[in-house]
C-alpha positions in Angstrom: -60.0 -24.3 -39.3 -59.8 -24.1 -35.5 -59.5 -27.9 -35.3 -56.4 -27.8 -37.6 -54.7 -25.2 -35.3 -55.4 -27.4 -32.2 -54.1 -30.5 -34.0 -50.8 -28.7 -35.0 -49.9 -28.0 -31.4 -49.7 -31.7 -30.5 -46.2 -33.2 -30.5 -45.5 -36.0 -32.9 -42.0 -36.9 -31.7 -40.3 -36.5 -28.3 -36.8 -37.0 -27.0 -36.6 -39.1 -23.8 -35.0 -37.2 -20.9 -35.3 -39.9 -18.2 -36.7 -43.4 -18.0 -37.9 -44.9 -14.8 -38.5 -48.7 -15.4 -40.2 -49.1 -11.9 -42.0 -45.7 -11.9 -41.4 -42.9 -9.4 -39.5 -43.8 -6.2 -42.1 -42.0 -4.1 -45.0 -43.9 -5.6 -46.5 -45.8 -2.6 -48.6 -48.2 -4.7 -47.7 -51.9 -4.5 -44.9 -52.9 -6.9 -47.2 -54.9 -9.2 -49.4 -51.8 -9.8 -46.5 -49.4 -10.7 -45.9 -48.7 -14.3 -42.7 -47.6 -16.1 -42.6 -43.8 -16.7 -40.6 -41.8 -19.2 -40.1 -38.0 -19.0 -39.6 -36.5 -22.4 -39.5 -33.2 -24.3 -41.3 -32.5 -27.6 -39.2 -31.8 -30.6 -41.5 -29.2 -32.1 -43.2 -27.3 -29.2 -40.8 -28.2 -26.3 -43.7 -29.8 -24.3 -42.5 -31.6 -21.2 -44.5 -34.8 -21.1 -44.9 -37.9 -18.9 -45.3 -41.0 -21.0 -46.2 -44.6 -20.1 -44.3 -47.0 -22.4 -45.8 -50.3 -23.6 -45.1 -53.4 -21.5 -41.5 -54.7 -21.7 -40.3 -51.6 -23.5 -37.2 -50.0 -22.1 -36.3 -46.5 -23.3 -32.9 -44.8 -23.4 -32.1 -41.1 -22.7 -31.9 -39.1 -25.9 -34.0 -41.7 -27.7 -36.5 -40.2 -30.2 -40.0 -41.7 -29.8 -43.1 -41.3 -31.8 -46.2 -40.2 -29.8 -48.4 -38.9 -32.7 -51.9 -40.0 -33.7 -50.8 -43.0 -35.7 -49.6 -46.4 -34.4 -47.1 -46.0 -31.6 -44.4 -48.6 -31.4 -43.1 -47.9 -27.9 -45.6 -45.6 -26.0 -48.8 -46.9 -24.6 -50.2 -43.5 -23.5 -49.4 -40.0 -22.5 -50.2 -39.1 -18.8 -49.9 -35.4 -19.5 -47.8 -32.3 -19.5 -45.1 -31.7 -16.8 -43.6 -28.5 -15.5 -39.9 -28.1 -15.3 -40.0 -28.5 -11.5 -41.8 -31.9 -11.8 -38.9 -33.4 -13.8 -36.6 -35.9 -12.1 -33.1 -34.6 -11.3 -31.8 -36.6 -14.3 -34.3 -35.1 -16.7 -33.7 -31.6 -15.4 -29.9 -32.1 -16.0 -30.6 -33.2 -19.6 -33.2 -30.8 -20.7 -31.0 -27.8 -21.7 -28.6 -30.1 -23.6 -31.6 -31.7 -25.5 -33.1 -28.2 -26.2 -29.7 -27.2 -27.6 -29.6 -30.3 -29.9 -33.2 -29.6 -31.1 -32.3 -26.0 -32.0 -29.0 -27.1 -33.6 -30.5 -29.9 -35.8 -33.5 -27.9 -36.9 -32.4 -24.3 -37.0 -34.8 -23.0 -39.7 -37.7 -22.0 -37.4 -35.3 -20.0 -35.3 -33.6 -18.3 -38.2 -37.2 -17.4 -39.4 -37.7 -15.9 -36.0 -34.8 -13.5 -36.7 -36.1 -12.8 -40.2 -39.8 -12.3 -39.5 -40.4 -11.3 -35.9 -42.5 -8.1 -35.4 -42.9 -5.5 -32.7 -44.6 -6.6 -29.6 -45.8 -3.0 -28.7 -44.9 0.4 -29.9 -42.0 0.5 -27.4 -40.8 -3.1 -27.6 -39.8 -5.6 -30.3 -40.1 -9.4 -29.9 -36.4 -9.7 -30.7 -35.6 -7.8 -27.5 -37.1 -10.7 -25.5 -34.0 -12.8 -26.3 -31.5 -12.7 -23.5 -28.6 -10.3 -24.2 -30.3 -8.6 -27.1 -31.2 -5.0 -26.6 -32.4 -2.1 -28.8 -29.0 -1.6 -30.6 -28.9 -5.3 -31.7 -32.6 -5.3 -32.5 -32.1 -2.3 -34.9 -29.1 -3.9 -36.5 -31.0 -7.2 -37.1 -34.0 -5.3 -38.6 -31.7 -3.3 -40.9 -29.7 -6.4 -42.0 -32.8 -8.5 -42.7 -34.3 -5.8 -44.9 -31.5 -6.3 -47.5 -31.4 -10.0 -47.4 -32.9 -12.6 -45.0 -30.5 -14.4 -42.7 -29.4 -17.8 -43.9 -28.2 -19.4 -40.6 -26.8 -18.5 -37.2 -23.3 -17.9 -38.6 -24.8 -15.4 -41.0 -26.5 -13.5 -38.1 -23.2 -13.5 -36.1 -21.3 -12.2 -39.2 -23.7 -9.4 -40.1 -24.8 -8.2 -36.7 -21.8 -6.8 -34.8 -21.1 -8.0 -31.2 -24.4 -9.9 -30.9 -24.4 -12.6 -28.2 -24.4 -16.1 -29.8 -27.9 -16.2 -31.4 -28.2 -20.0 -31.0 -27.4 -19.8 -27.3 -29.8 -16.9 -26.9 -32.6 -19.0 -28.4 -31.8 -21.9 -26.1 -31.6 -19.7 -23.0 -35.0 -18.1 -24.0 -36.6 -21.6 -24.4 -35.3 -22.6 -21.0 -36.7 -19.4 -19.4 -40.1 -20.2 -21.0 -39.9 -23.8 -19.7 -39.4 -22.4 -16.2 -42.8 -20.8 -16.4 -41.7 -17.3 -15.5 -42.1 -15.7 -18.9 -45.3 -13.8 -19.8 -44.7 -13.9 -23.5 -44.1 -17.3 -25.1 -42.0 -17.1 -28.3 -41.2 -20.8 -28.8 -43.5 -22.8 -26.5 -47.2 -23.4 -26.9 -49.6 -21.9 -24.3 
């Protein structure tokens, strides 16, 4: 059982944020020892990863690449996780846009968050951890979902008066979690 949980936290697909065909500029090794590097973000858990592509593979920004357990066409190996501050300037500039695309193209887990999230403590609800969502919005969300679950982001905007854009609030929260400053992770893996 535990092994299944661990396996599920691994990313299968990533989106390339930056590709460095000659490796990092500050890498002092001789040119022939340098390897190409890709910085990417996982589509499921938003893991920031450093990847080494196979020889003679050139990756493009926004390209989706398979990194799962099966045969990989383009990636030789994964060097490991990165923090937001270790991304190149190019990757840092792209990360929020890519997070927004991931949320937009696969909204269901985030709609489920609005439909199923529970209290964090007796005084605070998980929904209140979203930027711009306070107690008033939280109670409206809870009341509305009791009658019928939310179908999409537009449904949330329609039924909860004056709520900040729920899609943008999710993206902003994911970016805050990526920064490493959040104690409670709602959308990233520990």
